[in-house]
VMD Tcl script that draws the C-alpha trace (Angstrom):
set ca {
  {-30.96 103.47 -19.74}
  {-29.93 101.50 -16.66}
  {-32.32 98.89 -15.37}
  {-33.48 99.50 -11.80}
  {-33.36 96.68 -9.30}
  {-35.61 95.99 -6.32}
  {-33.47 98.18 -4.09}
  {-33.80 101.08 -6.51}
  {-37.56 100.78 -6.65}
  {-37.75 100.57 -2.86}
  {-35.71 103.71 -2.41}
  {-37.61 105.61 -5.07}
  {-40.89 104.61 -3.46}
  {-39.80 105.94 -0.08}
  {-38.48 109.18 -1.56}
  {-41.66 109.68 -3.54}
  {-43.62 109.50 -0.31}
  {-41.25 111.90 1.43}
  {-41.31 114.49 -1.32}
  {-44.96 114.25 -2.35}
  {-47.03 117.35 -1.73}
  {-49.71 117.14 0.89}
  {-52.66 119.47 1.17}
  {-51.82 121.99 3.88}
  {-54.73 123.18 6.02}
  {-54.68 126.94 6.64}
  {-56.97 128.54 9.25}
  {-57.43 132.34 9.22}
  {-58.29 133.18 12.84}
  {-59.54 136.35 14.50}
  {-62.54 138.67 14.38}
  {-64.32 140.67 11.67}
  {-61.17 141.86 9.89}
  {-60.22 138.22 9.29}
  {-63.60 137.67 7.62}
  {-62.83 140.29 4.95}
  {-61.67 139.59 1.41}
  {-57.92 139.94 1.83}
  {-58.01 136.14 2.03}
  {-59.15 135.97 -1.61}
  {-56.30 138.23 -2.70}
  {-53.86 136.14 -0.69}
  {-54.99 132.90 -2.32}
  {-54.56 134.45 -5.75}
  {-51.02 135.51 -4.89}
  {-50.20 132.01 -3.64}
  {-51.49 130.37 -6.81}
  {-49.63 132.86 -8.97}
  {-46.49 131.76 -7.12}
  {-47.29 128.10 -7.92}
  {-48.33 127.33 -4.35}
  {-51.57 125.42 -4.79}
  {-51.49 122.66 -2.16}
  {-53.53 124.52 0.45}
  {-57.03 124.29 1.84}
  {-58.40 127.17 3.91}
  {-60.48 125.78 6.77}
  {-62.96 127.09 9.32}
  {-66.60 127.11 10.34}
  {-67.30 130.48 8.68}
  {-67.55 131.39 4.99}
  {-67.58 134.69 3.12}
  {-68.37 135.50 -0.48}
  {-65.12 136.90 -1.82}
  {-63.45 136.64 -5.19}
  {-65.76 134.19 -6.93}
  {-66.03 130.42 -7.05}
  {-62.30 129.79 -7.32}
  {-61.68 131.17 -3.82}
  {-61.76 128.99 -0.72}
  {-64.07 130.96 1.57}
  {-63.54 129.12 4.87}
  {-62.16 130.93 7.92}
  {-62.58 131.51 11.67}
  {-63.10 135.28 11.68}
  {-65.96 136.02 14.07}
  {-67.14 139.66 14.19}
  {-66.98 141.35 17.59}
  {-64.76 138.68 19.15}
  {-62.12 139.43 21.77}
  {-58.90 137.51 22.38}
  {-59.64 137.39 26.10}
  {-63.05 135.81 25.42}
  {-61.56 133.21 23.09}
  {-59.04 132.35 25.81}
  {-61.85 131.72 28.31}
  {-64.63 130.12 26.28}
  {-62.69 127.31 24.58}
  {-64.16 128.04 21.14}
  {-60.78 127.85 19.45}
  {-60.27 124.30 20.72}
  {-63.64 123.32 19.25}
  {-62.71 124.81 15.87}
  {-59.26 123.21 15.91}
  {-60.83 119.81 16.55}
  {-63.42 120.29 13.81}
  {-60.93 121.46 11.15}
  {-57.37 120.67 12.29}
  {-55.01 123.15 10.61}
  {-51.30 122.99 9.84}
  {-51.01 126.78 9.57}
  {-52.85 129.54 11.43}
  {-53.06 133.12 10.16}
  {-53.85 135.16 13.27}
  {-54.99 138.78 13.51}
  {-56.81 139.38 16.78}
  {-57.05 142.06 19.46}
  {-58.72 145.12 17.92}
  {-61.95 144.51 19.83}
  {-60.07 143.94 23.07}
  {-58.74 147.48 22.78}
  {-61.74 149.16 21.17}
  {-64.69 147.42 22.85}
  {-63.30 145.67 25.91}
  {-60.77 148.38 26.78}
  {-58.43 145.66 27.98}
  {-54.83 146.30 28.93}
  {-51.94 145.17 26.78}
  {-50.92 142.72 29.50}
  {-54.37 141.11 29.55}
  {-54.35 140.65 25.78}
  {-50.87 139.10 25.78}
  {-51.96 136.63 28.47}
  {-54.89 135.68 26.24}
  {-52.49 135.16 23.33}
  {-50.49 132.78 25.55}
  {-53.57 130.65 26.18}
  {-54.55 130.59 22.50}
  {-51.08 129.62 21.28}
  {-50.99 126.86 23.90}
  {-54.32 125.58 22.57}
  {-52.99 125.61 19.01}
  {-49.88 123.65 19.96}
  {-51.87 121.21 22.09}
  {-53.75 120.28 18.92}
  {-50.67 120.32 16.68}
  {-47.19 120.57 18.25}
  {-45.84 121.57 14.82}
  {-48.34 124.36 14.19}
  {-47.04 127.07 11.87}
  {-48.32 130.40 13.24}
  {-48.36 133.58 11.16}
  {-49.01 136.32 13.72}
  {-50.11 139.75 12.49}
  {-50.25 142.98 14.41}
  {-53.39 145.13 14.18}
  {-54.59 147.60 11.56}
  {-54.64 151.27 12.55}
  {-57.87 153.04 13.49}
  {-59.06 156.38 12.12}
  {-59.24 158.63 15.22}
  {-61.84 160.81 13.50}
  {-64.23 157.86 13.42}
  {-63.12 156.00 16.53}
  {-62.03 157.20 19.99}
  {-58.48 158.49 20.19}
  {-57.92 156.18 23.16}
  {-58.72 153.23 20.91}
  {-56.32 154.38 18.20}
  {-53.60 154.89 20.80}
  {-54.36 151.51 22.36}
  {-53.79 149.81 19.00}
  {-50.40 151.49 18.69}
  {-49.43 150.36 22.20}
  {-50.58 146.78 21.68}
  {-48.77 146.60 18.34}
  {-45.54 147.69 20.01}
  {-45.94 144.78 22.43}
  {-46.88 142.29 19.68}
  {-43.70 143.12 17.76}
  {-41.69 141.81 20.72}
  {-44.17 139.14 21.79}
  {-44.55 137.21 18.53}
  {-40.84 136.38 18.07}
  {-40.61 135.40 21.74}
  {-43.18 132.63 21.14}
  {-41.23 131.12 18.26}
  {-39.94 127.56 18.65}
  {-38.09 125.24 16.29}
  {-41.05 122.89 15.97}
  {-43.80 125.53 15.98}
  {-42.55 128.73 14.35}
  {-44.26 132.04 15.00}
  {-43.65 134.53 12.19}
  {-44.54 138.18 12.74}
  {-46.38 140.08 9.99}
  {-46.60 143.88 10.09}
  {-49.97 144.94 8.70}
  {-49.88 148.29 10.52}
  {-46.99 149.91 8.68}
  {-48.08 151.43 5.37}
  {-51.79 150.93 6.04}
  {-53.89 154.12 5.84}
  {-56.82 154.04 8.24}
  {-58.66 156.57 6.06}
  {-57.85 155.57 2.47}
  {-57.62 151.79 3.05}
  {-60.79 151.17 5.10}
  {-64.55 151.31 4.67}
  {-65.22 152.69 8.13}
  {-61.92 153.67 9.72}
  {-61.35 150.07 10.85}
  {-62.19 147.38 8.27}
  {-60.23 147.10 5.00}
  {-61.69 148.14 1.67}
  {-60.43 146.77 -1.66}
  {-57.18 148.71 -1.39}
  {-56.74 147.59 2.20}
  {-57.45 143.96 1.30}
  {-54.72 144.07 -1.32}
  {-52.25 145.56 1.15}
  {-53.06 142.90 3.73}
  {-52.70 140.09 1.20}
  {-49.31 141.46 0.18}
  {-48.15 141.56 3.80}
  {-49.43 138.06 4.58}
  {-48.15 136.50 1.35}
  {-44.49 135.64 2.00}
  {-45.04 134.35 5.53}
  {-48.04 132.25 4.46}
  {-46.20 130.82 1.46}
  {-43.21 129.86 3.59}
  {-45.42 128.35 6.29}
  {-47.21 126.17 3.72}
  {-43.89 125.00 2.27}
  {-42.56 124.27 5.75}
  {-45.23 121.69 6.50}
  {-43.42 118.39 5.97}
  {-45.57 115.53 4.63}
  {-45.96 112.35 6.62}
  {-43.82 109.44 5.48}
  {-42.42 106.17 6.87}
  {-39.29 108.12 7.82}
  {-41.32 110.92 9.39}
  {-44.71 109.59 10.57}
  {-45.60 112.78 12.44}
  {-44.68 115.15 9.62}
  {-42.43 117.13 11.94}
  {-41.12 120.48 10.76}
  {-38.59 122.83 12.28}
  {-37.72 126.50 11.92}
  {-34.36 127.56 10.59}
  {-33.88 130.35 13.14}
  {-35.65 132.60 15.61}
  {-36.79 135.19 13.14}
  {-38.13 133.87 9.89}
  {-38.61 131.11 7.44}
  {-39.19 127.53 8.58}
  {-37.27 124.91 6.61}
  {-37.40 121.17 6.12}
  {-35.49 119.00 8.53}
  {-32.97 116.40 7.55}
  {-34.14 113.82 10.02}
  {-37.60 114.04 8.52}
  {-36.31 113.08 5.09}
  {-33.69 110.47 5.87}
  {-33.60 107.46 3.64}
  {-31.32 104.59 4.60}
  {-30.34 101.73 2.32}
  {-28.17 98.68 2.82}
  {-25.92 98.48 -0.23}
  {-22.83 96.59 -1.28}
  {-20.22 98.62 -3.12}
  {-17.77 96.74 -5.31}
  {-15.92 99.79 -6.59}
  {-14.56 103.00 -5.07}
  {-17.55 104.85 -6.51}
  {-19.29 106.50 -3.59}
  {-22.86 107.57 -3.07}
  {-22.85 110.93 -4.79}
  {-24.84 114.00 -3.86}
  {-25.34 117.18 -5.82}
  {-25.82 120.14 -3.50}
  {-28.87 122.22 -4.49}
  {-27.86 125.41 -6.20}
  {-24.49 124.04 -7.33}
  {-23.12 121.79 -10.03}
  {-20.64 120.11 -7.72}
  {-21.10 116.59 -6.49}
  {-19.80 115.14 -3.25}
  {-18.99 111.59 -2.30}
  {-20.94 110.67 0.80}
  {-21.08 107.77 3.15}
  {-23.33 108.46 6.13}
  {-24.14 112.13 5.50}
  {-25.55 114.43 8.14}
  {-25.91 118.18 8.42}
  {-22.60 119.89 8.96}
  {-20.63 116.64 8.64}
  {-17.75 116.24 6.23}
  {-18.62 113.76 3.45}
  {-16.59 110.54 3.36}
  {-16.02 108.09 0.53}
  {-16.98 104.43 0.60}
  {-14.32 101.71 0.75}
  {-13.91 98.65 -1.48}
  {-15.85 96.46 0.90}
  {-19.35 95.59 2.00}
  {-20.83 98.43 4.03}
  {-23.95 100.33 4.88}
  {-24.51 103.64 3.12}
  {-26.97 106.30 4.12}
  {-28.49 108.75 1.69}
  {-29.90 111.79 3.42}
  {-31.63 114.99 2.43}
  {-29.46 117.40 4.38}
  {-30.64 120.00 6.85}
  {-29.91 123.15 4.93}
  {-29.53 126.87 5.07}
  {-30.88 126.63 1.53}
  {-34.49 127.82 1.09}
  {-37.31 125.31 0.87}
  {-37.98 126.20 -2.75}
  {-34.66 124.60 -3.67}
  {-35.59 121.36 -1.93}
  {-39.02 120.96 -3.48}
  {-37.63 119.36 -6.65}
  {-34.92 117.30 -4.98}
  {-35.21 113.57 -5.56}
  {-33.05 110.50 -5.29}
  {-31.98 108.84 -8.54}
  {-30.95 105.27 -7.85}
  {-28.97 103.25 -10.38}
  {-29.05 99.46 -10.43}
  {-26.21 97.27 -11.52}
  {-22.95 95.99 -10.16}
  {-22.07 99.19 -8.38}
  {-25.06 100.85 -6.77}
  {-24.99 104.57 -6.30}
  {-27.39 107.09 -4.88}
  {-27.48 110.49 -6.52}
  {-29.14 113.47 -4.87}
  {-30.19 115.82 -7.64}
  {-32.39 118.81 -8.38}
}
mol new
graphics top color blue
foreach p $ca { graphics top sphere $p radius 0.5 }
foreach p [lrange $ca 0 end-1] q [lrange $ca 1 end] { graphics top cylinder $p $q radius 0.2 }
display resetview
């Protein structure tokens, strides 16, 4: 076993801080449907997938799924998006329990009770998303469309209004996506039976809760994993999205570790690309750049966790292994 020097311990300490899990705050936000027990099913699915570093937050609590379930949420029965946009309640809740991730399903009451137009609801969404990003510029937003209504129990105009608003949401949600604050669309309408999956033609029953949890699962898991922990290299914990459509990924600049090292042999800083068994010699490595080897001279080397098309799950176990001795190397390994 090679003895680690001061440089090695320093690098390992920094990397440990970069890669350590932080508790990610998740706020379910909306009206009465958000207060239902799909949240319990969702938490179970996350834990079964080994995602446990989350804390659901909010001023409301429901009794769902027993003591192991985090009951907190911001699902307020009867609420309208246009009212939230005017009354400032969301800002109060964001300040009281600042989230990293928001799970949003909101608008049914705007259509059913308020009889608001699609345009009015979308303008309200604009205000609410602006409020979220004002509190946290890196907010991860999981944006769901609305559940169908049973026209035998609710007015046909309401059921049709949900369909029309959902058509707009499908285009709207991706249009609000940014690299620093991703908006991921979740389709809870498709495959949901307003008769078989509800208690009253609107609110989910046990079967409906399970369907909702299944739909929310992947987007919520990826949003939690995309929240980058604070570190000396990344004091604001900034995250970015990989593209306009889906999964946010970690950013290289947020995980950059730089070390001054003297190399007395041609051995270069070596990186093992996640998902492969090949190693590359790297000098100052950045995303998309060709790796270069070190020379037989004193120089500065930079070890970097690369921006990647690789999924976050592959990066979670990446760490730097630093060897002390005459020739210092940095090895990026899984």
